[in-house]
C-alpha positions in Angstrom: 36.8 85.0 107.7 38.9 82.4 109.5 42.7 82.6 109.2 44.1 80.1 106.5 47.7 81.2 106.4 49.8 83.8 104.6 51.1 84.0 101.0 54.8 83.6 100.5 55.6 86.4 98.0 59.3 85.9 97.7 61.9 83.2 98.0 64.6 83.4 100.7 62.4 85.5 103.0 61.9 82.7 105.6 64.5 80.4 107.0 62.9 77.1 106.0 64.6 73.9 107.2 63.2 70.8 105.5 65.8 68.4 106.8 63.3 67.3 109.4 59.6 67.6 108.7 56.2 66.4 110.0 53.1 65.3 108.2 50.5 66.9 110.3 46.9 65.7 110.0 44.1 68.0 111.4 40.4 67.6 111.5 38.3 68.7 108.6 35.8 71.5 108.2 32.1 71.0 107.9 31.2 67.6 106.4 34.9 66.8 105.6 35.5 63.5 107.5 38.9 63.0 105.9 40.5 65.9 107.6 43.3 68.1 106.2 47.1 67.6 105.8 49.7 70.1 106.5 53.5 70.0 106.1 55.4 71.0 109.3 59.1 72.0 109.2 62.0 71.9 111.7 63.1 69.3 114.3 59.7 69.0 116.0 57.8 69.6 112.7 56.5 72.9 114.0 58.7 75.8 113.0 56.7 76.6 109.9 53.6 75.0 108.3 52.6 74.8 104.7 49.4 73.7 103.1 46.9 74.3 100.3 43.6 75.9 101.2 40.9 76.8 98.7 39.9 75.6 95.2 42.4 77.5 93.1 44.5 79.5 95.5 48.2 80.0 96.3 49.4 77.6 99.0 49.8 79.2 102.4 52.3 79.2 105.2 52.0 79.7 108.9 54.3 80.3 111.9 53.9 78.1 115.0 51.7 80.8 116.7 49.7 81.3 113.5 49.2 77.5 113.3 47.6 77.6 116.7 45.4 80.6 115.5 44.5 78.6 112.4 43.3 75.6 114.5 41.3 77.8 116.8 39.7 80.0 114.2 38.7 77.1 112.0 37.5 74.9 114.8 40.1 72.2 114.0 42.4 70.1 116.2 45.5 68.1 115.5 44.8 64.4 114.9 48.4 63.1 114.4 51.9 64.2 113.6 54.4 61.9 111.8 58.0 63.1 112.0 60.6 62.1 109.4 63.9 63.2 107.9 64.4 64.1 104.2 67.6 63.0 102.5 67.6 66.0 100.2 66.2 69.0 102.0 67.5 71.6 99.5 65.7 69.9 96.6 62.5 69.8 98.7 62.9 73.5 99.5 63.3 74.4 95.9 60.3 72.4 95.0 58.2 73.9 97.8 59.1 77.4 96.8 58.1 76.6 93.3 54.7 75.3 94.5 54.2 78.3 96.7 54.6 80.6 93.7 51.7 79.0 91.7 48.0 78.5 92.4 47.0 75.0 93.4 43.9 73.5 91.8 42.1 71.6 94.5 40.9 68.3 92.9 39.2 66.9 96.0 40.9 63.4 96.5 43.2 63.1 93.5 44.9 66.5 93.8 44.4 67.7 97.3 46.4 68.6 100.5 47.8 65.1 100.7 49.2 65.3 97.1 50.8 68.7 98.0 52.6 67.2 101.0 53.6 64.0 99.1 55.0 66.0 96.3 57.3 68.0 98.6 58.4 64.8 100.4 59.1 63.0 97.1 61.2 66.0 95.9 63.3 65.7 99.0 63.9 62.0 98.5 61.5 60.9 101.2 59.4 57.8 100.8 56.2 58.7 102.6 53.0 58.6 100.6 49.3 57.8 101.1 47.3 55.2 99.3 44.0 56.8 100.2 44.6 60.6 99.9 42.4 60.9 102.9 44.5 62.7 105.6 42.9 60.9 108.6 43.8 57.5 107.0 47.0 58.7 105.4 48.7 59.2 108.7 47.7 56.1 110.6 50.5 53.8 111.7 51.6 51.2 109.2 51.4 47.5 110.0 55.2 47.5 110.5 55.0 50.4 113.0 52.2 48.7 114.9 54.1 45.4 115.0 57.3 47.2 116.2 55.3 49.0 118.9 53.8 45.7 120.0 57.2 43.9 120.1 58.7 46.9 122.1 55.8 46.7 124.6 56.2 43.0 125.0 60.0 43.4 125.5 59.4 46.1 128.1 56.9 43.9 129.9 59.2 40.9 130.0 62.1 43.1 131.2 59.9 44.7 133.9 58.7 41.2 135.0 62.3 39.9 135.3 63.4 43.1 137.2 60.4 42.6 139.6 61.4 39.0 140.2 65.0 40.0 140.8 63.8 42.6 143.3 61.8 40.0 145.2 64.9 37.8 145.4 63.7 35.1 143.1 
């Protein structure tokens, strides 16, 4: 059986920092075209990972090395990682520990891996959520992010063009 993560049997056992997190989308298994969503912790969003796996199972956690194992054993790959800060990491941690102590009923789209991640983020005062509950779509860039990236690319191109003209003595 492929590795899905470990059960968290007691609070305070792990040093969980939820001040900076990542919403990590990975490819799905079998016919699942939506993929799977995982909550990463720490500055790069990769110290520890938390997710729900299974129909009515306890949520699981993984270390960075076990996350790599999870991807390999399940034939998955990372699609996207969205980093963000949570204003109230203590409240998010308390909420996450509560979730980890109960089984999670997998309700396909309405109560799935995306809902798990959204709930922890909301508890920590974060504003990220998904309209689709499909991980592959949930983590795509917003229109605002795409517009900002375009404007930054345009600004960089103009600056580079001016610097080139100055370098040629124009």
